[in-house]
N, C-alpha and C positions, 0 to 999 in steps of 0.2 A: 325614354327607355333605350333608344338606339345609341345615344351618347354614352349611357352607363355601360351597355354591352361593349361598345367600342373601346372605352377606357379599360375595362377589365381584360379584354383580349390583348390590347397593346401592352398593358402592364405585364401580362404573362410571358409575352415574347420578347419584350425590350426592357423589362425591369420596372420596379415600383416608381411611379411618378411619370413615366413616359406617356402613359395614356392621357393623363390630365394635361400635360404639355401639348400633346397632339390635338386634343379637343380644343384647348385655348387658341392654338394657332389656326385651327380650322375656323372657329367662330370669328376670330379677328380678320382673317383673310376673306372668307366667303359671306359671312352674315353682316359684318360691320364694314367691309370694303376697304380695310386697311392695306397699305402697301408694305411688303416685307422690309425689314431694316437693312438686310444685306441682299443686294441684287448683283449677280455676276455680270460683268461687262465683257463682251466678246467682240473683238474687232477683226474684220475680214478685209483683205486687200483684194481689189477687183480692177479689171482693166477699163471699167466704166461702162461696159456693155450690160444690157439688162440681164438679170439673173432669175432663174426659176426658183420659186420659194423652196421647193423640195431640195434643190442643190444648196441653197443658203443654209437650210437646217442641217444638212449633212456636213457641210464645211465648217459649221459652228460646233459640230459634235453633239447636236441635240438629238439626232437620229443615226442609226447605224448605216443606212443606205438611202439613196434617192427614192427607191421603191418604198421603203419604210416612211420616208417623208411624204410621198404621194398618198399612202394609206392614211397617214395622220391627218393630212389636209382633207381627204375625202370623209373621214370619220370625225368631223369637226369637234363634237363634244368630247369624245374619247381622247382625241389628240390633245386637247387642252389639259385634261386630267393627267395624261402621261407626261407631257412636257412639264407641268407644274410639280410632279413628283420629283423631277431632277432638281427643281429649284428655278426660280424666275431668272431670266437673263435679259440683257439688253444687247442687241446685235447692231453694231455700226459698221458700215461699209465705206471704205475709202478708196479713191482711185490710186493705182500703183504709182 
């Protein structure tokens, strides 16, 4: 029932077929555990010193500020949902 309602709402706002595609993507990612086909790769340059996770998230463009990053870390489940809405990313850090 929830999937049917979700499909209908998404179709209304994003066009026919968008709801079915969103449902299928949800099922593949969260129920079947599939990895998305396209994962954005982000490379950050660092001086080798330890980095706070909130700073890494901000420097990668995944959050607007370090405060937002800290809130995302504190709200673990909600943070994952918000970050996944942007799309999955791989962050690599290299020494300068």
